[in-house]
N, C-alpha and C positions, 0 to 999 in steps of 0.2 A: 282323701284317697286318690291316688293317681289313676289315670284312665287305664293303664296297663293292668293294674291290680283289679280294678273294677271289671274289666273285660274277662279276666280269668275267673273272678268270683261268680259272675253271671253265667259263664260257661259251666262251671261246676254245679251251679244251681240247676241249669238245664239238664245236666247229666243225672242229677238226683231225681228230677221230675221224670225223666225217661225210665229210670229204674222203678220208680213208684208206679207209673202207668203199667209197666210190664207185670208188676206183682198184684195188680188189682184183680178182684174176682171177675170171672168171665160171664157175668150176668148183665142185664140191661143197664143197671146203674153203673156198674164198673166200666162198661164200654162207653157209655155216653159221657159220664163225668171224666173218665180217663182220657178220652179223646179231647175234651175241652181243656183239661189241665195240661195235657201234652202240648196242645197248640199254643196256649197262652204262656206257659212256663218256658218253653223253648224259644218263643219269639222275643223274650226279654234279652237274651244274649245277642240275637240277630239284630235287633233294633239298637242295642247299645253299640254294636260294631258300626252300624250305619251312622250313629251319632258321632262316633269318633272320627269319621271321615267326612263330616259335614263341611260344606263349602262356605257357610256363613254362620254367624251367631244365631240368627233366626232359625236356620235349619237345625242347628245343634239343639236349641231349646225345644223346637217342635218334636224332634226325635226323642229327646229325653222325656217329653210329655207322653209319648207313646209307650216308652219303657215303663213309666209310672202307671199308666192305665193297665198294661198287661200284667204287671206285678200285682196290682189291686185285684184284677180278675182272677189271677192264680190264687191269691189269698182266699177269695170267695170259694173257689172249687175245693181248696184244701179244707176250709171250714165245713163245707157241705159233706165231704167225705167223712169227716169226724162226726158231725151232728146227725148224719143218717145212719151211723153205726157201721158203715162200710169199712172203715179203718179206725183203729184205736187212736185216741188222742195222744197217747205217749209215743206211738210210732211216728206220728207226724209233727210232734212238738218242735223238734229242731228245724225241720223244713219250714214250718210256719214262722218260726222265729227269724230264720234267714230271709224269708219274704218280707217280713216287717222291717228288718234292718236295712234291706236293700231299698225299700220304699223310702225310708228316712234319708238314706244317702242320696238317692235320686232327687228327692224334693229339695234337699239342701243344695245339690248341684244346680238345679234349675234356678233357685233363688240367687245363687252366686253368679250364674251366667247372666241373669237379667240385670243384676246390679252393675256388672261390668259393661253392659251395653250402653 
């Protein structure tokens, strides 16, 4: 996948996370997990943009590592929203699938970048 396509895909992921957070219940669980998922889910796109502007291979790989971590954290918050009964699993299924797919793409990109070094 080209970097331009990945940048757009992660931006769309961030927008979906923003919409999710806005729709969460206005109770303690909704606020706390909502803020966490908002922070990690939107940082994916921001860190990918930083990676695309990396000045070295090492910086590129490090930034992609951050993207991977933020995606994994976001996946956890999404799981907790479902498993706590805050949001139905069917409502978050496609968002969870996108997080998993993006993790696989980023991991593959990191491996490719390391081989090229």
